[in-house]
N, C-alpha and C positions, 0 to 999 in steps of 0.2 A: 632885431632878430637874433636868435641864438641856435646853437646845435646842441641837441640833447641826445644822450646815449644811456641806456640801462646797462649796468654792470653788476655782477654778483661779487660780494665781498668774500675773499678766500681766507684772509687773516687780517687781524687788527693789532697794531702795536701803538705805543705811545707816540711814535714819530711818523708813522705811515700806514696807509691801507694798502693791502695787496688785493687787486681786483682782477676779474677776467670779464671780457665783454660777453654779452648775451645776444644771440642772434634774434633780431626783431626788425619790423619794417622801419624805413627811414623816418626821421622826425619831419615835421612840417616844413622846416627851413630847407632841409636837404632834398625833400621830395620834389621841389621845383626843379632842382638840377638833375634828379634821377640817380644821384650817387651821394655817398657821405663825404662831406668836405673835410672831416677830421681824419686825416691820413693815418694817424696813430691808432685808430679804432676801426679800421675798415674791415670788410667781411673776411679778408684773409687772416685776420687776427683773432677770429673766434676761437676760444680755448686758450690763447696766450694770456699770461698774466702781466699786469702792469703795477708799478708802485706809484702811489699818489702820496706825496709828503703831506703831513698835516701840520698846521700852524697852531691848532688848539684841539683839545680832546673832542671826540665825537662818539655818540651813543649808537654804534652799530656792532653787530656781531657777525661772525663767519656764517655765511649762508644767506644773509640779508641781500636783497636786490635794491640798489639805489640808483638814482638818476644823476648823471654828470651833466652839467650845463656849462657851456663855453659860448660867450657871446661872440658874434661875427667879427667885430672889430679886433678883439683880442686874438682870435684865431688867424685872421689875416695878418696882423702884426707879427705873430709868432712865425708864420710861414715866410714872411719877408726877412725876419731875423735869421731864420734857418738857412735860406737859400741865397740871400744877397752876398754875404761875405765870400763864400767859395766862388760865386760867379764873378765878383769883382776881382778876386784873386786870380782868376783865369784870364780875364780880359785886360786888366790894367798892365801887366808886364808885356802883353802882346802889343797894345796900343803904344805904350811908352817906348818899347823897343823898336817898333816900326818908325816912330817919329825920329828917334835918334840914330837909326840906321844900324841897330845891333843885329847880329846874326840870328837866323831862325832857330838854331840849336840853343842859343842863349835864351831866346824868348820862350822856347818850350820848356827848358829846365826851370827857369824862374817861374813860369806859369804853374808848373807841377808843384813846386815848393809853396807858391802862394795859395794854391787851392788847399793844400794841407793846413797852412796857417789859418786860412779863412774858415775851414771846417772846424779846427779846434776853437777858434774864436766864437763861431756860431753855436757850437755845443755848449760853451760856457754862458753865452748871452741868452740862450733860450731856457735856462733853468728856472726862470722866474714866472713860469706859466701858471695862471691862476685858474682854478677849476671850482665851480660851486657844486656841492653835493647836496642833493635833496633826498630825504629819506622817505 
């Protein structure tokens, strides 16, 4: 199963497409849930532009409407990569601090620092998201 979304091409360069989402009904995969699973193209984002890096040239022009296709396994994996490191950064210092008898202030400070490190790691880790573009 995959999640599909129509977008309008705003501009094209050799390295990326700039697109904006087009308001339309949910794809068949998301219709079962009653909402779009792709957080990055939710209804709130209608009108916002997104950059899609290109690995090879594509024959589209500004104003074309294309369909983005993201398979469910890839989308689930990306969500895990995005949210797991900050969550682990939050929980690990608390658990380790509790086991070793550290103060709550120390646990809180290390958790905040670890959340930030986890967030930076997840932002770097999720840059390899693959999207298929159908014209």
